[in-house]
N, C-alpha and C positions, 0 to 999 in steps of 0.2 A: 554629048559628053560623053564620054565611057569610065564606067565606075571601074574602081580597081576592087576585085576581090582580096577579103581580105582573112589570110589564113589563120585558125583557130590553133591554139599553143594548146598539148593534148600534154600533158604529164605521164609517162611511158613507168613510171615507178609507181604511177598510182594504179594501174590497172594491173600491173605483176606482183602488187602487194597480197603477199602471203595471206600476211595478216587477215586480210578478212574475206579466206575461205575457211571453213572450220572442217577439222577431219576429226582421228580420234581423240590423236594425244593434246586435243585441246580441254580435254571433260577428263576428271578426275576424281577418283571414290573419293568418300567422305572422311575424312580423318578420326574416325573410332578408334579404329584399332592404332592408331599411327599410318606416318609415310608408305605406300604399300611400293615394291619394289616398281619398275619400268616393264618386267616380263611380264610380273602378274595384273599387273593391268592390261596388258593386252591380252593377256590367258581366259582374261575373265569376257573383256568386249570380246571375244570370239561366241564368246558358250551367246549371242544374240542369233545366231546365225540358224538353230536350229527352228527358233519363232517367227525368222523373218515373214516368211508368207503368211502365218497370224498379226503380224505385226504390220505389213502394208492395207491387209483387209480392215485391221482399227482405222488407219490412217485418215486410208478410204469413207468410212462410214461414215468417224467422226466420234470423238469418243462421249459427244452424249448420245447419240443414239446405241451407241457399246450400253454406257448405263443405262437405257429403257429398255434393251432386249433382255440385258440378264438384272433387272428388273420386274417383265412379263416372265418370262420363263421361269423364274425361282420365288414368286408375288408374294415379296418382300420378305425374303429367308435369306438375301444376300446381305453377309456379314459384311463388309467392305463400303467403305464413304463411297456414296451412290451422288453425290456431286450439289454443290450448292443448286442448278439450275433441276434435278429432277427436287427438290427438296422445295424450291422457290413453289415449284408445282402443287407439288402438298400441302402446300400454308393454303390450297384455296378450295383443298378437301372441306366438309362441310363442319364430319366428324371429330375429325384429329383438327380445324380449328376451333369449335366450340372446347374440346377438350383444354388446350392451348391461352387460349384469351379469360378460360372461366381461371385454370389456376393463377395466370399473372392478375386477373382484375381480384381474386380472392388475398395472392400476395401485400398486395397498397390499399383495401378495405378499409382497414381502419389505423392504417399504417405506422405514427410512431412517436414519442415527442421526447425531445429534448431537457435535459437533468442535468442536474449537480449532485455529483456522490456526495452525498451524508450533511448536504443545506437544502435549506426549503428555500424552490426556487416559485414561489408562487408571485415576487414581489423582484425578479431578478431582471434587472431591463438586460442582460448580455443574454439569458435567455429566449426576450423576446425577440429582441433582432435578429438572431441566428434564425430561430424558426420562420420570420419573415424575410430573408434570404434564400431558406430552402426554397419558402413558395415564389421567392422573386426568380428561382433560377429550374424551376419546374424539373424541382427533384424527382416528386413520385412521380409526374406524366415517363421523365427518362428511365426510372428506374421498371416503371410498366414497360413502356416496350423495350427495354432489356429483358425484360422477363423472355415477351415475346419473339425474340427472337434467340434465347438461350434453346423454346421452347419447338421454333422452326429450324431452327441451323447449327445450334448447337450452343452457341453467342455471339457474343459481339464488342465493340472499344466504346470506350466512352472519354474522347479526346478532350482535353483540358485545355482552352482555349485561352493563352495569357497574355495576349497583345501581341507576343513578340513576331518576329519574322517567320514565316516560313524559313527562309536558310538558318535556324537558329533550333530548329526542332529535331536537328541531330544530336545537341549536347543536352542532359542529364535536364530536369526542371528541379530543380531542388527549392522545398519549402521552407525559406526564412529570408525575413524580414529585407536582407543585405538583394539576395536574388531576386525574390519576388515582390515586385514595384507593389504597393495598397491604393489598391481600387485603380485594379488591371486584369480584375477579370472579364472578359469578354461574355460568358458565359463554358456548356456543355456541348457538346456533340459528338451524339448515337452515329455509331462507322458498324455498318451491315460487314460479318467477316469476307464477305466474300470480293471485296474491295479492299483486302487485307492478303499480304505475303511476308510472311513468317522471317526475317532476317538476321542476323549474326544472334547466334548460339551456341553452346558451349555443349558439347557430343561427344568430347572426352573423358575428363572426368569426371563418374560419379558424386563422388564428396561433394566435387561443390556445391554452393547452393542455387549456381547460374546454371544446373544443367539439366540440359533439354527446356530451357526457357530462354527466351528470346527474349535479348538484351535494348532488339533494333525491328522495328515492324517498318513494312516497306506499304506506304497507303496509297496507292493508285500510285505507286511509284517516289510517292516524297519520300525517303525519309524519316520518320518520329523516335525519338526512346524513347522506350517501354516505361521510364517518369512519367509521361509527359499520354497517356493514357488508361483507362480503368480496366482493369479484364473480368471479362465477367461471361462465365463457364459453368457447364452442369453433365454431368457425367461423364465426367476425366476418366480418359481413357488410360491405358498402363504404355509409360516410353517408347515400346515398339511401335504404339499406333500411333503418337500425336501426331507425326511426320503426316502419315495420310488423314487427318482434322484439322488439318489445319493451324496444331495446335490449339483448337480446341474442344469443346467436350461434342459426345453424341447426342445428338438432336429427340427431342422428346418425342417428333412423327416418324425418326427412323424405326425409333424402338416399337415403338407402337405398330408397325406400316402392319408386320403379320400379321395383328390380332385385328385391324380394320379390313384388308384383304382378307381373312377368313369369316367375319362376321355381315361384310357385306354379299358376302358370293354366298352365306346361307340366307341367309335374308334374301336376297332374291328368287334361291332354289326354293325357299317355302310360299313367296308370291305367286312365280310358275303354277305347281304344285295346288297349290288354292283354285289357280283358273282354272285345270283342266282335272280338280278329286271325281267331279261326277264325268263320266261320258254314256254319252243316250246311246246306243247302237238297234238303226231298227230294223231289222231279220227283213228280204226280200229277195225278190228272185235278179241275182244277175247275170244270169248267163248271154243276155244281148249283150250289156258292155262287156263281159270278159272275153266274147269273139271277138269285139273290135266294133261293135256297133253303135251307134249312137247313146250318149247319156240323157239328153234334155229331158224326157220324162223320168227319168229319176230323179236327176235334180231339181224339175217343179214340186215333186212330189216331200223331196226334202224339205224346200224352201217352205210350200206349204205345211207341211209340220213345222216349223220353224220359228214363222208368224203366230202358232196358237199353241207354243209354247208356253207354261204361265199359268201359275198355279190356278187359274180361274177360266182358263181354259180345257181344250178335251182334244186328245189324241186319235184320231180315227185312222184305224188301221185294216187291211183284209184278213177279213177270221181264218182263210183255206189258205194265203199266200203269207201271209203274212206273218210279224213279229219283235215288240217293243222289250227290251232290257234294257236296263238303267246301268249301270260296271260304276264302281263308286271308289277308292283309293284309301286305306283309314292315313287319318291326321294325328291318327296318337303321336306323341313323343316330338313331334314339331316343335311344339311353341319351346319344348323341355330344354329341344337344342339351340332356337336361337335364344333364346332367356340364358342359357351357357356361355351361350359366346359373347354376350353381354357384356356380364360379368370378366368373361378373359378377358375385355377391351379394357371394363375397369380396370382391375386388378392391371394394367400394364400404363393405363397413367396411373398407378398410385393413389386412385382414385375409389371412394365406397360407393356400390351403386345407387345408395338414397340420394349424393350425390350429381355424380355422371349419368342418373340414367333419370332420378326422381321413384326408386321403385325400392323396395326393402327385399335383399337378400332371399331368396330361401329358405327356411327350416326357423325364419328371423319373422317377429312381428312388433319390431319399432326398429329404427333408423336412430334412436340419441347413440348409440358406443358409432355405428357408421362416424355420424357427423365428427364425431370428438379425435378420431383417427384420422379424416379428415384438418382438425384444425392441428391436430399433432403431427400430422406430412408438411401443414402447410409454416406450419413453425419451425419446422427444419431446414422448410430450402429454404425461408426469411435469412435464417442466420447464414445457411448454406455458399449463398448466390448473392446476400445484400450487407451481412455484416460489417466486414474487411471492406468494400466499396462505401460502405455508408460512411467507415471513419473516415478511408481516406476526402473523399467530399469534403465531410464540416471541419478537417484540417485545412483544405485550399478556403475554403470557406472563411475562417479566423483569421489564415495570417491576410487575405485578400482584405478582409472588414478591419481588420482591428491591430496588423504587424503581428501577432502572437500565436501562440498556442497557450490555451490553454489544455489541460486532458483531464480535468474534473465533470469538462459537461460533456455528457455522452446520450448517444440513442439509445430509446429503448420502445420497439417492437409493442406495440395494447395489443391483449388479449379479444380475443376471434371472435369472442364468447362469452356472454354474462357468466357458464357453468364455469369458466376459466379461471372467474374472480371468485365467485364460491372456494372451488378448490382450492385458491390463494388462502381464503379467510379459512379453510382446513386446516390447508398445511400450517398456519399461521399458530390455531389455536393447540395445536401436537406440540407443534415446537417450544410453544410457553407453558404446556405444562411438563415438557422435559423437562426445560431451564430450572422449570421449580422444583423436578426434583432431584435435579443434580445439584442446585445448592443450598439444598436444603439434607443433601448427605454428603455438601464437603468438598463435592469434586471441584466444583467451578466458583466462582467470585461471579456477585451480582454483576461489574466492572463486565466482566468473563461475558456476557451475557449479555451488558447495555454494546458491547462491541460488537457483537454478531447483528441482533439486529440493526446498526447501522450501516452493518455491511451489506445484508440484507437489502436487494432493494425493492422487495416485493412483502417487508413485512409489514409497511408504514410507519414507521416507525425509525429509518434512515437523517431523519435529517437530523436528530437528534447531534449533540455534539456530545466531545469527551469529556467528562467530566473527571479532576484530580482531586476535585476536597466537598462533601455535599454539607457538609460543614466546614463551613472557615473559623477559621480562628479567632475569635475575641482577644481584645489586647485588656486581657484585668491584672490592675496594679498586684504587685507582689505586697506578701502579708509583713509588717514592720512590728518589731516590738514597741512596746510604748512604755514609756518607767514612769512608774505614780512616783514624784517624792513627795 
């Protein structure tokens, strides 16, 4: 039987559909300066013709190769964003990794505690339950990982998984009992920045609150509203550089790259110098070798000398035809140069030498003051990177647990050292003496001093309550006249 051939219908309109072909006219400049005329856009497009060969070379080599070439030539002095692929490779550098991980560990080493403003929280069930919720969702570990990603890549996002359908992620997450169902929280997921692309953001009106702040993020192509993620970033950049850095900050790895590269170069140079600081020169007859003869006899002579060269060995040379000279290079100043580069690395990490390297800096006999600077720096980083984010997490946990938010519950970071506690006690003593003087002089009242103690979380008396009257009035019957007849 003969089979009939079937004809395939081809949509000719689809083949010749001009919408499938991209041209210059389909791209537009950012609307930062308004809608530019069409002729202006065309004129700006012509500006690329002058660098067309360089662009072709860049496309041929690949953007990663271009970044690596720039990094190799400039040894880390390039002030442009070097790319997440290069930053991922830098996270394998032992020195950079040690600095980033050390700082992340310090930021969560003593962590913190939940307290209630102006009240005693010793028997507060709500504080106990919320503390358990922080441990249940592993907030401490997530914040440590977020600190690491800030150090390696400049920032990250913490996604709030409320159990809703991914199609709803494009809509805002409103923390209200009506919109956020109780016990619907699935957890928090850390999103690395190379998986993120900024979506919509205002680039027109610099007076608006959302100026160059994305209201939408694309996470692996999925649109997610900014209210559904918690934003982490350090070393925030100016507005002009934000798009180049994917709207995150300058990573600690890129910040210290120049100092680390120079230290590594100095350390390797010192090692090579140490291997060659002493050179033994054997003066002998080289006429036969230089005239093209065989050097077998000379090599045997050198091997014989090397085999017997030691503190217990003896060098035997020809008294008339040979001489032996040891040439040494001075190592003075090499240690100082390497140590100076080490101190520069610690300075770029914004850490004291005693904490970064376990050494006291030159000119100091103790590292106590440097350690205090380290604790102050870590405390500042906690407030800058963690404080607002923890308040957001705490609000989510309360809405999920109780269906309401109590703003009197706050998270306080614990002091990193015992000296901090002693300093707080000394400060409280000074403030108490000052209050006593001011009360005696009539400048403030006792109630005002009491209010200051309640408002100060470190006073030790912040659990006191405001008093209306220490001595309540007694119901004393009025005197009555007694008439005696």
